[in-house]
Structures are given as structure tokens and as C-alpha cells.
Steps between C-alpha positions, in 0.01 A plus 500: 500500500656415835819653625794264517564340837846540648707201408675273745828629361400860588427389856837328528677807359328717762593254773863507388503883496364501856765250613775707338372824651483341845849352463648837405325688778564243774872493421539878485255672736421188704192294575359725772537820300350347185128556458258325270431831318876530435517143367199562276646828370835336424321215318277743309172358631222605734551406864199268493672290234747380762220323683395306192840331509619520862342533843726795588856622524606215730382246241700690238808494726476124537460451125802715409706343778421146381576596140842631605576191709398265218724695263790477745449126540503461121829696481659260750363191329625614158853439628439137596730249342850370537670832565657576839325718759732802464421524128128459568509779758681731257236426234215561744654828617563610143139432401365684805722800432418513130133500594560769765646721228185481288230412757603618847152452651504128424836440667403725792185298560703178486784608726350748745321391813236752588135474582535135600204534734278540192614182327270201486607136532527450122739796482707367788515162328621659175775676694600173668518341155734771369723488805487121504624489140794725595568295812531192279769680299680583827468142624640372169788745536568373850501141368748607231724651768447851358256647755577521872370241738190612681133540426417577137231747609766713673722516191196564282403800715858636501537466123154638427560803722799601289323425173201707616732790586658486154161460329372810676803699383455374145125558509546858620756559223777577750697208349490321168501123472857504371643757742801402713296553818259225394785258446657585836171466688419165339851378578447607862174302498685192383786556748247512785371150423800328339679211668854604591 
């Protein structure tokens, strides 16, 4: 009798545990301080298992970064339709903050800019796609007369900086999604980009 071979599903489950472990460690202790033994321990596997799925911790960083950027792009695209830009931005912010409350590492990876020197071209492209989707919302808002004149990338960066600040507070449990501070900060984000 032969022993059962690991199934493809088991391999994918292990891969996902490694990605999750890397995401959590990179967004808490940082890329440089994270070691492959720490990733393996967090994922509950032997260190050598990492190398069956990834070439190393930089490869893992790029995978988790791209996953976060694709998720962020999907959040923006979910709001497409006939609604005005201010409503879309509120919906995007709400979704990001709700996710920060239950999955802070994911929103941190999306909104924080660290370790850029380790990102490959595919990762940079996924980030451009996310930011490009938000810039389209800003450009639509400018066309509607709701967002200030000027480059959409500037208003995207201003708005995202405030949303990232709030997401970090929510993710660290300093604020709740429905706290008055969240509402004030998001209103300040809108005030910074709104046409007056």
C-alpha cells in the first residue's frame, strides 16, 4: 500500500498560509526584520517548505503586495456606475475601514509605502492600476465640478493619505469604524479635495 500523495489543495492551503504569515509579519515587524524561519513558524511549516512555493522572502513580499493592490483595485471598481464621485469615495473609504477593523495587515499592505526597492515590475504595475482606478474617480469628480481643478494624482495622494491615517487608527483599535474621529477625518479628506 502506498502512502497518499499530498493533494494540490494541500499545496495551495500551505501556500496561502505562507502568504498570510508573510503579510502579517511584513506589516507589523517589517520586511527587513522578518526572517524566513519566522514566516515558516507563523505558517506552521518547515522553513524549507517556503522554497517549494516561493524563491524567498522578496518573492513573498511581491506576492502579498500584488494581492493587496488587486484587492484595492476591486474595491474601487465595485463602486463604478452612475453615482457621483463623492459617494463613490465614501463607499471606498468605508470598505477600506471596515476591512482595516477585521484585517489590518491587508489594508496596511495596500496603503503603506515601504520596501519599495524590493518590488518587481509586476508589483509596481498593480500599484499603478489601483492608483489609476482612484485617479479616474477623482477625474470624474473634477468633471462633475465636485473635485478641485488640478491633477487627479495629487488629489488621490491627498485623499489616500488621510484614509491611510484613519485605517491605521482603526486597524490598531485606537478608533472604531463608527467613532466621531473617523467621520471628522474623512470629512477633512473630502474638504482637502473638494471644489469650493
